[in-house]
C-alpha positions as CSV (number, residue, x, y, z in Angstrom):
1,X,87.5,-62.8,98.0
2,X,90.6,-60.8,97.7
3,X,91.0,-57.3,99.3
4,X,92.6,-54.4,97.3
5,X,94.4,-51.6,99.2
6,X,95.4,-48.1,97.8
7,X,96.2,-44.5,98.8
8,X,93.9,-41.6,98.0
9,X,95.6,-38.4,96.6
10,X,94.2,-35.0,97.6
11,X,93.6,-32.6,94.7
12,X,96.1,-29.7,94.3
13,X,95.0,-26.3,95.7
14,X,94.5,-23.6,93.0
15,X,97.1,-20.9,92.7
16,X,96.2,-17.5,94.3
17,X,95.1,-14.9,91.7
18,X,97.6,-12.1,91.1
19,X,96.1,-8.6,90.9
20,X,97.3,-6.5,88.1
21,X,98.0,-2.9,89.2
22,X,96.4,-0.2,87.1
23,X,98.5,1.7,84.7
24,X,99.8,5.1,85.8
25,X,98.0,8.0,84.1
26,X,99.9,10.0,81.5
27,X,101.9,12.8,83.0
28,X,100.0,15.6,81.2
29,X,96.7,14.2,82.7
30,X,98.0,14.0,86.2
31,X,96.0,16.1,88.7
32,X,96.3,16.8,92.4
33,X,92.6,15.8,92.7
34,X,93.5,12.3,91.8
35,X,95.7,12.0,94.9
36,X,92.7,12.8,97.2
37,X,94.5,15.5,99.0
38,X,91.6,17.9,99.1
39,X,92.0,21.7,99.0
40,X,95.5,23.0,99.7
41,X,94.5,26.4,101.1
42,X,97.7,26.9,103.1
43,X,100.0,26.2,100.1
44,X,101.5,29.4,98.6
45,X,104.4,28.1,96.6
46,X,104.4,25.2,94.1
47,X,107.2,23.9,91.7
48,X,106.0,21.6,88.9
49,X,109.1,21.9,86.6
50,X,110.1,19.2,84.1
51,X,106.7,17.4,84.3
52,X,105.6,17.6,80.7
53,X,102.5,19.5,81.7
54,X,100.3,21.3,79.2
55,X,97.7,22.5,81.7
56,X,97.4,23.2,85.4
57,X,93.8,24.3,85.4
58,X,93.1,22.3,88.6
59,X,95.3,24.5,90.7
60,X,92.8,27.4,90.9
61,X,90.4,25.1,92.8
62,X,92.8,23.1,95.0
63,X,95.3,25.9,95.8
64,X,93.5,29.2,95.5
65,X,96.0,31.1,97.6
66,X,99.1,30.1,95.7
67,X,101.5,33.1,95.3
68,X,104.5,31.5,93.7
69,X,104.3,29.0,90.8
70,X,107.2,27.6,88.8
71,X,106.4,25.6,85.6
72,X,109.8,25.5,83.9
73,X,110.4,23.0,81.1
74,X,106.9,21.9,80.4
75,X,104.6,22.1,77.3
76,X,102.4,25.2,78.1
77,X,101.4,27.0,74.9
78,X,98.9,29.7,76.1
79,X,97.9,31.3,79.4
80,X,94.2,30.5,79.2
81,X,94.6,26.9,77.9
82,X,96.9,26.2,80.9
83,X,94.4,27.6,83.4
84,X,96.8,30.2,84.6
85,X,94.5,33.2,84.1
86,X,92.5,32.0,87.1
87,X,95.3,32.1,89.6
88,X,94.5,35.6,90.8
89,X,96.8,35.5,93.9
90,X,100.0,34.9,91.9
91,X,102.9,37.2,92.6
92,X,105.7,35.1,91.0
93,X,105.3,33.1,87.8
94,X,108.1,31.3,85.9
95,X,107.3,29.8,82.5
96,X,110.9,29.3,81.2
97,X,111.5,26.7,78.5
98,X,107.9,26.0,77.4
99,X,106.1,26.4,74.0
100,X,104.4,29.7,74.9
101,X,103.3,31.6,71.8
102,X,101.3,34.4,73.4
103,X,100.8,36.1,76.8
104,X,97.1,36.9,76.2
105,X,95.2,36.4,79.4
106,X,98.1,37.4,81.6
107,X,96.5,40.8,82.4
108,X,94.1,39.2,84.8
109,X,96.9,38.4,87.2
110,X,97.1,41.9,88.6
111,X,99.1,40.9,91.7
112,X,102.1,39.7,89.6
113,X,105.4,41.2,90.6
114,X,107.8,39.0,88.7
115,X,107.4,36.8,85.6
116,X,109.9,34.7,83.7
117,X,109.2,34.0,80.0
118,X,112.6,33.0,78.7
119,X,113.1,30.3,76.0
120,X,109.7,30.3,74.5
121,X,108.1,31.0,71.1
122,X,106.9,34.6,71.7
123,X,107.1,37.0,68.8
124,X,105.6,40.0,70.7
125,X,104.6,41.1,74.2
126,X,101.1,42.5,74.2
127,X,101.2,46.0,75.7
128,X,97.5,45.8,76.5
129,X,98.2,42.9,78.8
130,X,101.3,44.4,80.4
131,X,99.6,47.7,81.1
132,X,97.3,45.9,83.5
133,X,100.1,44.4,85.6
134,X,100.5,47.6,87.7
135,X,102.6,45.8,90.4
136,X,105.0,44.2,88.0
137,X,108.7,45.0,88.8
138,X,110.6,42.2,87.0
139,X,110.0,40.9,83.5
140,X,112.4,38.5,81.7
141,X,111.8,37.3,78.2
142,X,115.2,36.4,76.6
143,X,115.7,33.7,73.9
144,X,112.4,34.3,72.2
145,X,111.6,35.7,68.7
146,X,110.6,39.2,69.8
147,X,110.9,41.8,67.0
148,X,110.1,45.0,69.0
149,X,109.7,46.2,72.6
150,X,106.1,46.3,73.8
151,X,104.2,49.2,72.2
152,X,107.1,50.6,70.2
153,X,106.7,51.3,66.5
154,X,109.0,52.5,63.8
155,X,108.1,56.2,64.4
156,X,108.4,55.9,68.2
157,X,104.7,56.1,68.9
158,X,102.8,53.7,71.0
159,X,101.3,50.7,69.3
160,X,97.7,49.7,69.2
161,X,96.0,49.6,72.6
162,X,97.0,53.1,73.7
163,X,99.7,53.8,76.3
164,X,102.6,52.1,74.5
165,X,106.2,52.6,75.4
166,X,107.7,55.1,73.0
167,X,111.0,54.0,71.4
168,X,113.7,56.4,72.6
169,X,115.9,57.9,69.9
170,X,119.5,56.8,70.1
171,X,121.8,59.5,71.5
172,X,123.7,61.6,69.0
173,X,127.4,60.7,68.7
174,X,129.7,62.9,70.6
175,X,131.9,65.0,68.3
176,X,135.5,65.8,69.4
177,X,137.7,68.5,67.8
178,X,140.5,67.2,65.6
179,X,143.9,67.4,67.2
180,X,147.2,67.4,65.3
181,X,149.3,64.4,65.9
182,X,152.5,66.4,66.5
183,X,153.1,69.6,68.6
184,X,153.1,72.7,66.4
185,X,155.6,75.4,67.1
186,X,155.8,78.9,65.7
187,X,159.0,79.5,63.8
188,X,161.4,81.7,65.7
189,X,161.7,84.3,62.9
190,X,157.9,85.0,63.5
191,X,158.3,85.9,67.1
192,X,158.9,89.7,67.6
193,X,161.8,90.6,69.8
194,X,162.4,93.8,71.8
195,X,164.9,96.3,70.4
196,X,168.5,95.9,71.6
197,X,168.5,92.1,71.7
198,X,170.3,89.8,69.5
199,X,168.7,88.9,66.2
200,X,165.9,90.8,64.5
201,X,164.7,94.0,66.0
202,X,161.5,96.0,65.8
203,X,158.1,95.3,66.9
204,X,156.9,94.2,63.5
205,X,159.3,91.9,63.1
206,X,160.7,89.8,60.5
207,X,164.3,91.1,60.5
208,X,165.9,94.6,60.7
209,X,169.3,96.3,61.4
210,X,171.7,94.2,63.4
211,X,172.5,95.6,66.9
212,X,175.9,97.2,67.4
213,X,178.6,94.9,68.9
214,X,179.6,95.8,72.5
215,X,182.6,98.3,72.9
216,X,185.9,96.7,73.8
217,X,186.8,96.7,77.5
218,X,189.6,99.2,78.3
219,X,192.2,98.4,80.8
220,X,194.0,101.1,82.9
221,X,197.8,101.5,82.3
222,X,200.1,99.7,84.7
223,X,202.0,101.9,87.1
224,X,205.8,102.1,86.5
225,X,207.9,99.7,88.3
226,X,210.3,101.0,91.0
227,X,214.0,101.0,90.0
228,X,215.9,97.8,90.8
229,X,213.0,95.4,90.4
230,X,212.8,92.8,87.7
C-alpha cells in the first residue's frame, strides 16, 4: 500500500486582551479622597484655581488646618453649598471670578483676615455676616452688582441686623470769595492830599484853591568892572 506524508500546522495563539482604562471623573466631582492621600493635617495652603469646581466640601475632613485657600475662576455659587463654612481655620480666602450670589454662611469663618470676592454676582454684602468677622482687615468685592455699602440706607442709618455702617454725608463744597479779574485802583482825585502840595488841597478833598507859584529867584547885582578891562 502507498504511504502519504504531510506537515501538521500548530493553531495560532490568541491575541492578548487589552484592558480599557476607566474614564476620568468629571472635574467637578474630583476629590482628594479619590487619590487615597489620607488626611493632610500639615497642609495650610491650597490653590485650586481654574478647576471648574462647584464644591470643595471634602476639604474640611482631609485638610482641617488649612489657613489659605484660593478658588479663583471656578463655579462656586454659595458658601454653604461649596462646603466653605466648615473651614474654621481659614485666614485667607479668594473667590475671584466665580458665580457667587451671596455671602451667607461666611460669618462662621471668624478667623478670616482677608477675603477676595471680585468678579462675582453679588448684589449686597450682608452686614450680619461681616459683623462676625472681627479679625477681618481686607475685603475686596469689585466688579459685582452691589447697590449699597453694607448696612447703609438712604437716611444713613444702619440696615437690618443692627450695627450697620452709617453712610457718611458728603462734605459741603468749599466756598471762596469772588475776586475781581483786574486790579482795582482808586482814582487820584479821590485821594486827599496835604495842604501846600500840587493839585487839590484840603483834607476833604476833591479840589480847592490852587497853591501859589514859587517866588522868582533874585540874583545879586554884579560888582562894577575895574577901568581898563573889557
